C-alpha positions in Angstrom: 82.2 57.1 26.9 80.5 54.1 28.2 81.5 53.3 32.1 83.8 50.1 32.6 81.6 48.7 35.5 78.1 48.3 36.0 76.1 47.6 39.6 73.0 45.7 39.0 70.1 45.8 41.1 66.8 44.6 40.8 64.3 45.9 43.3 61.0 45.5 44.5 59.6 47.8 47.0 63.0 48.5 49.0 62.6 52.1 50.5 64.1 51.1 53.7 67.3 50.5 52.2 67.5 51.7 48.7 69.5 54.4 49.2 71.9 53.1 51.5 72.6 50.4 48.9 73.8 52.7 46.3 76.0 54.8 48.9 77.2 51.2 49.2 77.9 51.2 45.8 79.5 54.5 45.2 82.0 53.4 48.0 82.6 50.0 46.2 82.7 52.3 42.8 85.5 54.8 43.8 87.8 52.0 44.9 87.8 50.1 41.4 89.5 52.8 40.2 87.6 52.9 36.9 83.9 54.4 35.6 81.0 53.0 37.0 77.4 53.3 36.6 74.6 52.0 39.1 71.5 50.4 37.4 68.6 49.8 39.6 66.1 47.4 37.5 63.0 48.2 39.5 60.3 45.5 39.3 56.9 47.6 39.9 57.8 49.3 42.9 54.6 51.5 45.0 56.5 52.5 47.7 58.6 55.2 46.1 62.1 53.4 45.9 62.4 54.5 42.3 62.6 58.1 43.3 64.9 57.8 46.2 67.0 55.4 43.5 67.4 58.6 41.6 68.3 61.0 44.0 71.0 58.8 45.1 72.6 58.7 42.1 71.1 55.6 40.4 69.7 54.9 37.2 66.5 53.5 37.4 65.2 51.1 34.4 61.6 49.8 34.9 61.2 46.4 34.5 57.7 45.4 33.8 58.3 41.3 33.8 58.0 40.1 37.3 60.8 38.2 39.2 64.0 38.1 40.3 65.5 37.0 37.2 63.3 39.1 34.8 64.7 41.8 36.7 68.5 41.2 36.3 68.1 40.3 33.0 66.4 43.6 32.0 69.5 45.4 34.2 71.9 43.5 33.0 70.2 44.5 29.1 70.7 48.0 30.2 73.8 48.2 32.2 77.1 49.6 29.7 79.9 48.4 31.7 82.6 45.6 30.7 82.4 44.2 34.4 79.0 43.7 35.9 78.6 43.7 39.9 75.0 42.3 40.7 73.4 42.2 44.2 70.4 42.6 46.4 68.7 45.9 47.1 67.4 45.1 50.9 71.2 46.2 52.2 72.1 42.5 52.9 75.3 42.5 50.6 78.6 44.4 50.9 79.0 46.4 48.0 82.3 48.1 49.1 84.1 44.5 48.0 83.7 45.7 44.4 87.8 46.0 44.3 87.9 42.3 45.1 85.6 41.2 42.4 87.0 43.2 40.1 90.5 42.5 41.0 89.4 38.6 40.1 87.9 39.4 36.7 91.2 41.2 35.8 93.0 38.4 36.8 91.7 36.2 34.0 88.1 34.7 36.1 84.5 35.3 34.1 82.3 34.4 37.1 83.0 35.6 40.6 81.2 34.8 43.5 80.7 36.1 46.9 80.6 32.9 49.7 78.7 33.8 52.7 79.7 30.5 54.7 83.4 31.7 54.5 82.7 35.2 55.2 80.8 36.5 57.8 76.8 35.7 58.3 75.3 38.1 60.6 73.1 36.0 63.6 69.7 36.1 61.9 70.7 37.0 58.5 69.8 33.4 57.3 66.8 31.4 58.3 68.0 28.1 60.1 66.7 25.8 57.3 69.0 27.7 54.7 72.0 27.7 56.4 71.7 24.0 57.4 69.9 22.4 54.7 69.1 24.7 51.9 72.1 26.0 50.7 74.6 23.2 51.4 72.4 20.9 50.0 71.9 23.1 46.9 75.7 23.6 46.7 77.0 19.9 47.2 74.7 18.9 44.4 75.6 21.8 42.2 79.3 20.1 43.1 78.0 16.5 42.1 76.1 17.5 39.0 78.4 19.8 37.5 81.8 19.5 38.9 81.4 23.4 40.0 83.8 23.9 43.0 82.1 26.4 44.7 80.8 26.5 48.5 77.9 28.3 47.8 76.1 28.4 45.2 73.2 31.0 45.5 75.0 33.5 47.1 73.5 36.9 45.1 76.8 38.8 45.3 78.3 38.2 41.9 80.4 40.0 39.4 81.2 39.1 35.8 82.3 39.6 32.2 79.1 41.4 30.1 80.1 39.8 27.1 80.7 36.1 28.8 77.4 36.1 30.5 75.4 37.3 27.3 76.8 33.9 25.4 74.7 32.2 28.2 71.3 33.4 26.9 69.7 33.3 30.1 66.1 33.1 30.3 64.9 32.1 33.9 62.4 35.2 35.4 62.2 33.6 39.1 64.9 33.0 41.8 66.2 29.8 39.7 68.1 32.3 37.9 71.0 32.3 39.8 71.6 28.5 39.0 71.0 29.2 35.6 73.8 31.9 35.5 76.0 29.2 37.3 75.2 26.0 36.0 75.3 27.4 32.1 78.7 29.3 33.0 79.8 25.6 34.5 78.9 24.1 30.8 80.3 26.8 28.7 83.6 26.0 31.0 84.0 29.5 31.8 86.3 30.1 34.8 84.7 30.7 38.0 85.9 31.4 41.4 84.6 33.0 44.9 85.4 35.1 47.7 84.6 35.6 51.0 81.8 38.2 51.6 79.2 38.8 54.3 75.9 38.5 54.8 73.8 41.3 57.1 70.4 40.6 58.8 67.1 41.9 56.9 66.2 45.3 58.0 62.8 45.5 61.0 59.8 45.0 59.3 61.0 43.8 56.0 59.0 40.7 54.3 61.5 38.5 52.1 60.8 37.9 48.7 62.5 34.5 49.2 59.8 31.8 49.2 61.5 29.2 51.0 60.0 25.9 49.4 58.6 27.3 46.2 62.0 29.3 45.3 64.3 26.1 46.6 62.2 23.3 44.4 63.0 26.1 41.7 66.3 25.6 42.3 66.6 22.1 42.5 64.5 21.3 39.5 66.7 23.9 37.0 69.6 21.8 38.6 68.2 18.4 37.9 66.9 19.7 34.3 70.1 21.0 33.6 72.9 18.1 34.8 74.4 16.6 31.8 77.8 15.6 34.0 75.7 13.9 36.3 73.7 11.7 34.1 71.7 8.3 34.3 74.0 6.7 31.6 76.1 4.7 33.8 72.9 3.4 35.8 71.3 2.5 32.5 74.3 0.7 30.9 74.2 -1.4 34.7 70.4 -2.0 34.1 71.2 -3.4 30.6 74.1 -5.3 32.1 71.9 -7.2 34.5 68.9 -7.3 31.8 71.8 -9.3 29.6 72.8 -11.5 32.2 68.9 -12.5 33.5 68.2 -13.4 29.9 71.5 -15.7 29.4 70.8 -17.4 33.1 67.2 -18.3 31.6 68.9 -19.4 28.6 71.2 -21.9 30.4 68.2 -22.4 33.0 70.4 -21.8 36.2 68.4 -22.1 39.3 66.5 -20.1 40.3 66.3 -18.1 37.4 64.3 -20.4 35.6 60.6 -18.8 35.2 59.2 -16.2 33.3 59.8 -13.7 36.0 63.6 -13.7 34.8 62.3 -12.5 31.4 59.6 -9.9 32.8 62.4 -8.1 35.1 64.8 -8.7 32.0 62.2 -7.4 29.6 61.9 -4.4 32.2 65.6 -3.6 32.5 66.2 -3.1 29.0 63.4 -1.1 28.1 64.1 1.3 31.3 68.2 1.4 30.0 66.7 2.3 26.1 64.6 5.4 27.9 67.2 6.6 30.2 69.3 6.5 27.1 66.9 8.1 24.6 65.9 11.0 27.4 70.2 11.7 27.3 70.6 11.5 24.2 67.9 14.1 23.5 68.2 16.3 26.1 71.9 16.7 25.3 71.6 17.6 21.7 69.1 20.4 22.6 70.9 21.8 25.4 74.5 21.9 23.6 72.8 23.3 20.6 71.5 26.3 22.4 74.6 27.1 24.3 76.6 26.1 21.5 78.6 23.4 23.8 80.1 21.0 20.7 83.9 22.8 21.4 84.2 22.4 24.9 85.4 19.5 26.4 82.6 18.2 27.8 81.1 18.3 24.7 83.5 16.4 22.9 83.3 13.4 25.6 80.1 12.8 23.6 81.5 12.0 20.4 81.3 8.9 20.9 77.9 8.5 21.3 76.9 11.1 18.2 79.4 8.8 16.2 77.3 5.9 17.3 74.0 7.1 16.5 75.1 8.8 13.7 74.0 12.2 15.1 76.8 14.4 13.1 75.3 13.6 9.9 71.8 13.9 10.9 69.1 11.3 12.5 68.6 8.8 9.6 70.9 6.2 11.3 68.4 6.5 14.1 65.7 5.7 12.0 67.6 2.8 10.5 68.0 1.5 14.1 64.8 1.4 14.9 64.0 -0.2 11.2 66.1 -3.0 12.6 64.6 -3.7 15.7 61.5 -3.7 14.2 62.4 -6.3 11.9 63.8 -8.6 14.7 60.6 -7.6 16.5 58.7 -9.2 13.5 60.5 -12.1 13.1 60.5 -12.8 17.2 56.7 -12.3 17.0 56.4 -14.7 14.4 58.4 -17.5 16.2 56.0 -17.2 19.0 53.0 -17.2 17.2 54.3 -20.7 15.2 55.0 -21.7 18.7 51.3 -21.1 19.5 49.8 -23.0 16.5 52.5 -25.8 17.9 50.2 -25.6 21.4 53.2 -24.6 23.2 52.9 -21.1 24.6 54.7 -22.3 27.7 57.4 -23.6 26.7 61.2 -21.8 27.2 61.2 -21.4 23.5 57.9 -19.3 23.3 58.8 -17.1 26.0 62.0 -16.1 24.7 60.7 -15.2 21.4 57.9 -13.2 23.3 60.6 -11.4 25.3 62.8 -10.5 22.3 59.4 -9.5 20.2 58.6 -7.5 23.0 61.5 -6.0 24.0 63.2 -4.7 20.1 59.4 -3.7 19.6 59.9 -1.4 22.6 63.3 -0.3 21.6 62.3 0.4 18.0 59.4 2.8 19.3 62.1 4.4 21.6 64.9 5.0 18.7 61.8 6.0 16.4 60.4 8.5 19.2 63.8 10.2 19.7 65.0 10.6 16.3 61.4 12.0 15.2 62.0 14.8 18.6 65.3 15.3 17.0 64.8 16.0 13.7 61.9 17.9 14.9 64.2 20.3 16.9 66.6 20.6 14.1 64.3 21.7 11.6 62.8 24.1 13.7 66.2 25.8 14.7 68.0 25.0 11.5 70.5 22.8 13.1 
């Protein structure tokens, strides 16, 4: 009979602490009043950690792909429990809190995070840079970008339902795996909560696997790449409004908006808006298809944009928009040539024709490229 709870612990050369961590898991598992197993996902240890883990009662799974995320993914695949609690092998987390995590899962939450800032952090356990800058800033960005109301975005001690996490299609092999799990869970609107937990100091002589700047950048890059709730659409629409206002002021010859610089700024704002909207549409379509988010509240909020662009039925409408803009561009550039033939290239009319011709041409190309990429993506993924 399969255990109900699986502890999953990534491990790389942790002979100093692995036995104590497994003993801690046994203590936590005994509080949960359910069967459990302990999975040590070994990432290529050369110090005998595997043997120590086996003697302590853990099932050791060799994970050849190096990386924190790769080890956890391998451990989760090997786990048989309905519930999974994951945490590090360096004895910094308290696995004896397992019952508190399981109680939260039983009450309906799908992902339960530890919060070290609401618990206790031993002196020297967290570098000053992480305490005052790294964790607070990344947690703040997580709340802003994704609306995730948790205070410790990157706590490594967490529990979740196996079947729900499987739907996230977790792929990151590095430290950013921790961000990927929380972000995708929020996108799927899985109920997330947190409980206070403690953080102990590393044992003497242990070299941390976490690289502050490298891994911090990986977390930030992943968050910026997957930030659909915090997008630049409002800024894009603002720039589009500015472009329209500048164009109107130029047409009315309202000082000081009477020179060619006004049209240059207007054209730049228009092209910027078109590119931001294109990037948003493309990213959202790929992300929401990959995670099957169309049934979620966030996905339904995008229905207006998809309806306008005709994405529910394919990309034909976007190609038609591209062709329409190309036609407008051709007509405007023809008007510009006509002004040139009259020797009036410096006239406001010529500048207007040039502005409309160039901006619609660039917008047409943007629509075409977006539609082409979406068509290729849908074909490759049998959308």
